[in-house]
Every structure is written in C-alpha cells, then in structure tokens.
C-alpha positions as CSV (number, residue, x, y, z in Angstrom):
1,X,-97.4,-41.3,-83.8
2,X,-98.0,-44.2,-81.2
3,X,-97.5,-43.7,-77.6
4,X,-94.3,-44.8,-75.8
5,X,-96.1,-47.6,-73.8
6,X,-93.7,-49.8,-72.2
7,X,-95.7,-51.6,-69.5
8,X,-93.9,-54.3,-67.8
9,X,-96.0,-57.2,-69.0
10,X,-95.7,-56.0,-72.5
11,X,-91.6,-56.0,-72.1
12,X,-91.8,-59.4,-70.6
13,X,-93.8,-60.7,-73.5
14,X,-91.4,-59.0,-75.9
15,X,-88.5,-60.6,-74.1
16,X,-89.9,-63.9,-74.1
17,X,-91.1,-64.0,-77.8
18,X,-88.7,-62.3,-80.0
19,X,-85.7,-61.7,-77.7
20,X,-84.5,-58.9,-79.9
21,X,-82.8,-56.9,-77.3
22,X,-80.5,-59.9,-76.3
23,X,-78.6,-59.6,-79.4
24,X,-77.1,-56.4,-80.7
25,X,-76.2,-57.8,-84.0
26,X,-78.3,-55.4,-85.9
27,X,-77.6,-52.4,-83.6
28,X,-75.7,-49.3,-84.2
29,X,-73.6,-47.8,-81.4
30,X,-72.7,-44.1,-81.4
31,X,-70.6,-42.4,-78.9
32,X,-72.9,-39.4,-78.5
33,X,-75.8,-41.5,-77.7
34,X,-73.7,-43.5,-75.2
35,X,-72.5,-40.3,-73.7
36,X,-75.9,-38.9,-73.2
37,X,-77.4,-42.2,-71.6
38,X,-74.3,-42.3,-69.3
39,X,-75.0,-38.7,-68.1
40,X,-78.4,-39.6,-66.9
41,X,-77.7,-43.2,-65.9
42,X,-75.0,-42.1,-63.7
43,X,-72.6,-44.8,-65.0
44,X,-71.1,-45.9,-68.4
45,X,-73.8,-47.0,-70.8
46,X,-74.0,-48.4,-74.2
47,X,-77.1,-47.5,-76.5
48,X,-78.0,-50.3,-78.8
49,X,-79.6,-48.2,-81.6
50,X,-81.5,-50.2,-84.1
51,X,-81.9,-48.4,-87.5
52,X,-83.9,-49.3,-90.8
53,X,-81.8,-52.1,-91.6
54,X,-81.0,-55.6,-89.9
55,X,-82.9,-58.7,-89.0
56,X,-83.8,-57.6,-85.6
57,X,-85.6,-54.6,-86.9
58,X,-88.6,-56.9,-87.8
59,X,-89.0,-57.7,-84.2
60,X,-89.0,-54.0,-83.4
61,X,-91.6,-53.4,-86.1
62,X,-94.0,-56.1,-84.4
63,X,-93.5,-54.8,-80.9
64,X,-93.8,-51.3,-82.1
65,X,-97.1,-51.6,-83.8
66,X,-98.6,-53.8,-81.2
67,X,-97.4,-52.1,-78.0
68,X,-95.9,-48.8,-79.2
69,X,-92.5,-49.9,-77.6
70,X,-89.9,-47.2,-78.3
71,X,-87.1,-48.2,-75.9
72,X,-86.3,-51.2,-73.5
73,X,-83.8,-51.4,-70.4
74,X,-83.3,-54.8,-68.9
75,X,-82.3,-54.8,-65.2
76,X,-80.2,-57.9,-65.9
77,X,-78.2,-55.9,-68.7
78,X,-77.5,-52.7,-66.4
79,X,-75.2,-51.0,-68.9
80,X,-77.2,-51.1,-72.0
81,X,-80.4,-49.4,-73.4
82,X,-82.1,-50.5,-76.4
83,X,-83.8,-48.0,-78.8
84,X,-86.1,-49.0,-81.5
85,X,-85.7,-47.5,-85.0
86,X,-88.5,-44.9,-84.4
87,X,-86.7,-43.6,-81.4
88,X,-83.2,-43.8,-82.5
89,X,-83.0,-42.9,-86.2
90,X,-84.0,-39.4,-85.5
91,X,-81.1,-39.1,-82.8
92,X,-78.6,-40.5,-85.2
93,X,-79.8,-38.1,-87.9
94,X,-79.5,-35.1,-85.6
95,X,-76.0,-36.0,-84.8
96,X,-74.9,-36.9,-88.2
97,X,-77.0,-34.2,-90.2
98,X,-79.3,-31.7,-88.5
99,X,-82.4,-31.5,-86.3
100,X,-84.4,-30.4,-89.4
101,X,-83.6,-33.6,-91.4
102,X,-84.6,-35.6,-88.3
103,X,-87.9,-33.8,-87.8
104,X,-88.8,-32.0,-84.5
105,X,-91.4,-34.5,-83.4
106,X,-89.4,-37.7,-84.1
107,X,-86.4,-36.1,-82.2
108,X,-88.7,-35.3,-79.3
109,X,-89.9,-38.8,-78.9
110,X,-86.4,-40.2,-79.5
111,X,-84.7,-37.9,-76.9
112,X,-87.3,-38.4,-74.3
113,X,-87.2,-42.1,-74.6
114,X,-83.6,-42.2,-74.4
115,X,-83.5,-40.1,-71.0
116,X,-86.5,-42.3,-69.7
117,X,-84.7,-45.5,-70.3
118,X,-81.4,-44.1,-68.8
119,X,-83.2,-43.1,-65.7
120,X,-84.3,-46.7,-65.6
121,X,-80.7,-47.7,-65.8
122,X,-79.9,-45.4,-62.9
123,X,-82.2,-47.6,-60.6
124,X,-85.6,-45.9,-61.1
125,X,-88.4,-48.3,-61.3
126,X,-91.6,-46.5,-61.0
127,X,-92.7,-45.5,-64.3
128,X,-94.3,-42.3,-63.4
129,X,-91.3,-41.1,-61.4
130,X,-89.1,-42.2,-64.3
131,X,-91.3,-40.3,-66.9
132,X,-91.3,-37.2,-64.6
133,X,-87.4,-37.2,-64.7
134,X,-87.5,-37.8,-68.4
135,X,-89.4,-34.5,-68.7
136,X,-87.6,-32.8,-66.2
137,X,-84.3,-33.4,-68.0
138,X,-85.3,-33.3,-71.5
139,X,-84.0,-29.7,-72.0
140,X,-80.6,-30.8,-70.8
141,X,-80.5,-33.8,-73.3
142,X,-81.8,-31.6,-76.0
143,X,-78.7,-29.4,-75.4
144,X,-76.5,-32.3,-75.5
145,X,-77.7,-32.8,-79.1
146,X,-77.2,-29.1,-79.9
147,X,-80.7,-27.9,-79.5
148,X,-80.5,-24.8,-77.4
149,X,-83.3,-22.2,-76.3
150,X,-81.5,-19.5,-78.4
151,X,-79.6,-19.5,-81.5
152,X,-77.2,-17.0,-83.1
153,X,-78.1,-15.5,-86.5
154,X,-76.1,-13.3,-88.7
155,X,-77.8,-10.0,-89.7
156,X,-76.4,-7.5,-92.2
157,X,-76.6,-3.8,-90.9
158,X,-75.6,-0.6,-92.7
159,X,-73.5,1.5,-90.5
160,X,-73.2,5.2,-91.3
161,X,-70.5,7.7,-89.9
162,X,-69.2,11.1,-90.5
163,X,-65.7,11.2,-91.8
164,X,-63.2,13.9,-92.7
165,X,-61.9,14.1,-96.4
166,X,-59.7,16.4,-98.3
167,X,-61.5,18.0,-101.1
168,X,-59.0,20.2,-102.9
169,X,-57.5,22.4,-100.3
170,X,-60.4,22.1,-97.9
171,X,-61.3,19.4,-95.2
172,X,-64.9,18.5,-95.3
173,X,-67.2,16.2,-93.4
174,X,-68.9,13.6,-95.4
175,X,-71.0,10.5,-94.7
176,X,-69.4,7.0,-95.2
177,X,-71.6,4.0,-95.2
178,X,-70.7,0.3,-95.3
179,X,-72.6,-2.9,-94.8
180,X,-71.4,-5.0,-91.7
181,X,-72.5,-8.4,-90.5
182,X,-73.4,-8.6,-86.7
183,X,-74.5,-11.7,-84.8
184,X,-77.5,-11.7,-82.4
185,X,-78.8,-14.2,-80.1
186,X,-82.5,-14.8,-80.7
187,X,-85.2,-17.4,-79.5
188,X,-84.8,-20.8,-81.1
189,X,-88.4,-21.7,-82.3
190,X,-87.4,-25.2,-82.6
191,X,-86.4,-25.7,-79.1
192,X,-90.1,-24.7,-78.0
193,X,-91.5,-27.0,-80.5
194,X,-89.7,-30.0,-79.5
195,X,-90.7,-29.2,-75.8
196,X,-94.2,-29.0,-77.1
197,X,-94.1,-32.3,-79.1
198,X,-92.7,-34.2,-76.1
199,X,-95.3,-32.7,-73.7
200,X,-98.1,-33.7,-76.1
201,X,-96.7,-37.3,-76.2
202,X,-96.1,-37.5,-72.6
203,X,-99.8,-36.5,-72.0
204,X,-101.2,-39.3,-74.1
205,X,-99.5,-41.9,-72.0
206,X,-101.4,-44.3,-69.7
207,X,-102.1,-43.1,-66.1
208,X,-99.3,-45.3,-64.8
209,X,-96.8,-42.9,-66.5
210,X,-98.4,-39.8,-65.3
211,X,-98.2,-37.5,-62.1
212,X,-94.9,-38.8,-60.9
213,X,-92.1,-36.9,-59.0
214,X,-88.6,-36.6,-59.9
215,X,-86.3,-35.9,-57.0
216,X,-83.2,-36.1,-59.1
C-alpha cells in the first residue's frame, strides 16, 4: 500500500499536468460521504469520488503510482474534496455493502484520507497538524460509517427453571428448559484493526506529516 503522500509540489504538478480534479465528469457523489466531509470541514461539502470507471481515473492511476496521492483539496474550490479510487471505493463499498467487502486496510486509508482532506477544507494548512486531526477524529468518522468499538451479537442460552405441574392428583415440581436468544455487547475486533491499519499508514508518512498538534 502506497503512502498517502500529498506534498504541495506534487499537487501543483498534478493540477498543472492532468487537471483531473477540475472536472467531476467521472466522479460519483454519495450523500454519506458528503455528510462526513461536511461534519469535519464545518460547512457543506461535496466529495467527488472517483471509482474504477471513467476517463479521469487514468489520471488518478498515474498520480497514485508516482506520488501516492489518495486525495486532493483545492483552496480555490473550498466546498469540494476529491478522492482517488483507492481511497473512495472502500468507503462506497462500506456504505453500500459492508466493511468486510471493502477490506479493513483499504477502509482505514480511505476514511483517514477523507478526514484529512476535510480538515484542509476547514482551513487547516499545515500537513502535520492536519494529519494529527485526521488521526484524532478517525474514530468518529468510523462510527459515521457504522464501525463501532463494540458490536451486538446474538447468543443462544438454555434457561432452566422449576415449575409446578399436576401429575394425577398430585402437584409436583419439575424442571423446564428452553433455549432463548440473548443479545450481548462485545468488543468489535474490526474497530481495533482499522485503527491499527490507519496508525501504521500514518507512521509511514514523510516527516512533514508527523508530530503535529490538533487543537480542534
């Protein structure tokens, strides 16, 4: 998995050479992604989500391979965030199908990228501080996508009790057993794994993305 390297000179080169983010012709817009981005940006946002089809994806393929670009925010377009197929497809799959179908690691990278770019849209410029906020608010974003620290499971349990029954002319006490289904909250291992993948990805970023401070 490539790093989410989005250094400013790379973005300038991307914008100047391919201009893929300036047209959303091949992009998919989903209200869930817009809602999550708006939450962290602090104002209404549109997430232009590039998937596995469309002419502009070829530009994303080039930049992804060369620079590891997962997402882009242009200050000149303050209400838009652009996500590459590698970042966006896992989020769409999680919304439309399940986290398991999306994959824990791809989802972690996609969610972290979405929050990171949304904080740029909020006005954060410093990459280290923006990344620090992305890590800080990732758990909230995960819950927006339905990934919680705990999950409810159904457990079958045999319940036995003493009951009174009439046997002939006598009233006797006998055991009565039945199987019931109870629901329990247990730790969700997927939640911890997603945090782990996001942390691993974060730790591989260049120095200018590390050791920031999030005061939001």
